[in-house]
C-alpha positions in Angstrom: 5.2 -19.3 -1.1 2.2 -17.7 0.2 -1.4 -18.7 0.3 -3.7 -16.0 1.0 -7.5 -16.6 1.4 -10.7 -14.5 2.3 -14.3 -15.7 2.3 -17.4 -16.4 4.0 -16.6 -17.9 7.4 -17.6 -21.7 8.0 -16.7 -24.7 10.3 -13.4 -26.5 9.2 -11.8 -24.1 6.9 -8.4 -24.1 8.9 -8.4 -27.9 9.1 -9.1 -28.2 5.3 -6.4 -25.8 4.3 -4.1 -27.2 6.3 -4.8 -30.8 5.2 -4.3 -29.6 1.6 -0.8 -28.2 2.4 0.1 -31.4 4.3 -0.9 -33.6 1.6 1.0 -31.5 -0.9 4.1 -32.3 1.2 4.5 -28.4 2.3 5.5 -27.5 5.8 3.7 -24.6 7.3 6.2 -21.9 8.3 3.7 -19.4 9.6 -0.3 -19.2 9.8 -2.3 -16.2 10.6 -6.1 -16.3 10.7 -9.0 -14.0 11.6 -12.7 -14.1 11.7 -14.7 -10.9 11.6 -18.0 -12.0 13.5 -20.0 -9.1 12.4 -19.4 -9.9 8.7 -19.0 -13.6 9.1 -15.9 -13.3 7.4 -12.8 -15.3 7.2 -9.3 -14.5 6.5 -6.1 -16.4 6.3 -2.5 -16.0 5.4 -0.3 -19.2 5.3 3.4 -19.1 4.5 4.9 -22.5 3.5 8.4 -23.7 3.1 8.7 -23.8 -0.7 6.9 -23.2 -4.1 4.7 -25.7 -5.8 2.6 -24.7 -9.1 0.1 -22.3 -8.2 -2.8 -23.6 -10.4 -2.4 -27.1 -8.8 -2.6 -25.8 -5.1 -5.6 -23.3 -6.0 -7.3 -26.1 -7.9 -7.0 -28.3 -4.6 -8.4 -25.5 -2.1 -11.3 -24.2 -4.2 -13.8 -27.2 -3.8 -13.2 -26.9 -0.2 -14.0 -23.3 0.2 -17.4 -21.3 0.0 -18.3 -20.1 -3.4 -17.0 -16.5 -2.7 -13.4 -17.3 -1.7 -10.7 -14.9 -2.9 -7.7 -17.1 -3.3 -4.4 -15.9 -3.9 -1.4 -18.3 -4.3 1.9 -16.3 -4.7 5.4 -17.6 -5.2 8.1 -15.7 -3.4 8.5 -13.1 -6.2 9.7 -9.6 -5.9 6.9 -6.8 -6.4 7.1 -4.1 -8.9 6.2 -0.5 -8.0 6.1 2.9 -9.7 6.4 5.9 -7.4 4.3 9.1 -8.2 5.7 12.6 -6.6 5.2 16.1 -6.5 8.0 18.1 -5.0 8.4 16.7 -1.5 11.4 14.4 -1.2 11.4 12.7 2.1 9.3 9.4 1.2 10.9 9.2 -2.3 14.1 9.3 -0.8 13.8 6.7 1.7 12.0 4.4 -0.6 15.2 5.1 -3.2 17.5 4.3 -0.6 15.8 1.0 0.2 15.6 -0.1 -3.2 19.4 0.6 -3.7 20.3 -1.6 -0.8 17.4 -4.1 -1.8 15.4 -3.9 1.6 12.6 -2.4 0.0 11.0 -5.7 -0.8 10.2 -4.3 -4.0 11.8 -3.1 -7.4 11.1 0.7 -8.2 10.7 0.5 -11.9 10.0 4.3 -12.9 9.1 7.6 -10.8 6.7 10.3 -12.3 6.6 13.4 -11.2 4.3 16.5 -12.1 7.3 18.7 -11.4 10.8 18.2 -12.5 12.5 19.0 -9.2 12.9 15.2 -7.9 14.5 14.0 -11.2 17.9 14.5 -10.0 17.6 12.2 -7.0 16.3 9.7 -9.3 19.2 9.8 -11.7 21.5 9.7 -8.7 19.9 6.1 -7.9 20.0 5.3 -11.3 16.0 5.2 -11.5 14.2 6.4 -14.5 12.3 9.3 -13.9 9.6 10.9 -16.3 8.3 14.7 -15.7 4.6 15.0 -16.8 3.5 18.3 -16.1 -0.1 19.3 -15.0 0.1 23.0 -15.5 -1.8 24.1 -18.5 -3.1 20.7 -19.2 -6.4 19.2 -18.9 -6.7 16.7 -16.0 -7.6 14.0 -18.3 -4.7 14.4 -20.8 -2.1 14.5 -17.5 -3.6 11.3 -16.4 -3.7 9.7 -19.7 -0.1 10.5 -20.4 0.8 9.2 -16.7 -1.5 6.1 -17.4 0.7 5.5 -20.7 3.9 5.3 -18.6 2.2 2.9 -16.1 1.0 0.7 -18.4 4.4 0.2 -20.1 5.6 -1.2 -17.0 2.7 -3.1 -15.5 3.5 -2.3 -11.9 2.1 -4.6 -9.0 1.4 -1.4 -7.0 1.4 2.5 -7.5 3.0 4.6 -4.4 1.8 8.0 -4.2 4.8 9.4 -2.2 3.6 12.9 -1.5 2.1 13.1 -5.0 -0.2 16.2 -4.4 -2.8 15.6 -7.0 -6.3 14.0 -6.6 -6.8 11.4 -9.0 -9.9 10.8 -11.0 -12.3 7.9 -10.2 -11.4 6.6 -13.8 -7.8 6.7 -13.1 -8.1 4.8 -9.6 -10.7 2.2 -11.3 -8.0 1.2 -13.4 -5.9 -0.1 -10.4 -8.2 -1.1 -7.8 -6.7 -1.9 -4.4 -3.1 -1.3 -5.8 -2.5 2.6 -5.2 -1.0 3.5 -1.9 -1.1 6.9 -0.4 0.7 8.1 2.5 -1.5 11.2 4.1 0.1 13.6 6.4 -2.5 13.3 9.1 -4.0 10.8 11.4 -7.1 10.0 9.5 -10.2 10.6 9.6 -8.9 13.9 11.4 -7.6 16.7 9.3 -8.4 15.6 5.8 -7.6 17.4 2.8 -4.9 20.2 2.7 -2.8 22.0 5.2 -3.4 19.3 8.0 -0.5 20.6 10.1 -1.9 24.0 10.2 -5.2 22.9 11.0 -3.8 20.6 13.6 -1.7 24.0 15.2 -4.9 26.1 15.1 -6.9 23.2 16.9 -4.1 22.8 19.6 -3.7 19.0 19.5 -1.3 17.1 21.6 -0.8 14.4 19.1 0.1 14.3 15.3 0.2 11.4 13.2 0.3 10.1 9.6 -1.7 7.4 7.7 -1.2 5.2 4.7 -4.1 4.0 3.0 -5.5 2.3 -0.2 -7.0 5.2 -2.6 -10.5 5.0 -3.5 -12.9 7.4 -5.2 -13.5 8.7 -1.8 -10.7 11.5 -1.0 -8.5 10.3 1.9 -11.2 7.6 3.0 -9.7 4.4 1.5 -8.8 1.3 3.5 -6.3 2.0 6.2 -3.1 0.0 6.1 -1.2 1.8 9.0 -1.0 4.6 11.1 1.3 6.1 13.7 1.1 9.2 16.1 3.8 11.2 18.0 3.2 13.8 21.0 3.5 17.5 20.3 3.3 20.4 22.7 2.2 24.0 23.1 5.8 25.2 22.0 5.5 23.6 18.7 5.4 26.0 15.7 3.4 24.9 12.5 7.1 24.4 10.9 7.9 22.2 14.0 4.8 20.0 13.4 5.7 19.8 9.6 9.5 18.6 10.2 8.1 16.0 12.9 5.4 15.1 10.4 7.9 14.2 7.5 9.7 11.8 9.9 6.6 10.1 10.7 5.2 10.1 7.2 8.5 8.6 6.1 8.2 5.8 8.8 4.6 4.9 8.2 4.9 4.7 4.5 7.9 2.4 5.0 5.9 0.0 7.0 2.8 0.2 5.0 4.8 -1.0 2.0 6.5 -3.6 3.8 3.1 -5.2 4.8 1.7 -5.0 1.5 4.7 -6.3 -0.5 4.8 -9.4 2.1 1.0 -9.8 1.3 0.2 -9.3 4.9 -2.9 -7.0 4.1 -6.3 -8.1 3.2 -9.2 -5.7 2.1 -12.8 -6.3 2.6 -15.2 -3.6 2.0 -13.5 -0.4 3.4 -11.4 -2.1 6.0 -8.3 -4.0 6.1 -7.0 -7.1 8.0 -3.3 -6.8 8.8 -1.3 -10.0 9.7 2.0 -8.3 11.2 
């Protein structure tokens, strides 16, 4: 079972939380905490050895915490996700393989594509696929059809695995802090479209990828994970794209593991990541 808390910092929080855990007869397997002194903000992730009623533990903890405390007491349950895709297969295929061999840490309930091209690989892995075309359709109608499928499954998270559509603020607000995107650039550099061509034209010596939560601000949501690799003057745009796809896959996989294990805490537009 996991206990994840963030709140205003004050003296004695770790001691108070540990005391409640001990009084419930629970053994602490791991404990990670962080204080942001600039914000006077306290973050903690505690893993204990067994599950107890969530309501009981939360009721015991809340009187000891500041009024603004955000408390999550999660038993060891598998997360449910829905994946949104366009045409590129590399991130989706990695997710499907991990799902198939039960190493993803989540269950892929459905895949939605705005083109039909990735339906075949989903069928091969026996994962339901729905094609919802955006062509010749108002954005509002396209998003409503997508929302209808999402609400049928009530996913814990939505993964944009190279989903090349900008979601409206109304859509994003329906799933606050639950939409995860992989961006083909080391943000904040080269935002928007064609980042590898931008990087090539700038003559950069490093390229990277960024996984982040989606907000109303394009490509500016809280960052979960990033990684870079070196490139040289000999790299063409095609070489950069090929290398970029590999790093995108790795960064998204790492970010999903961190989120599914409740290791990522958001505050304002930043994250605390307990690896």
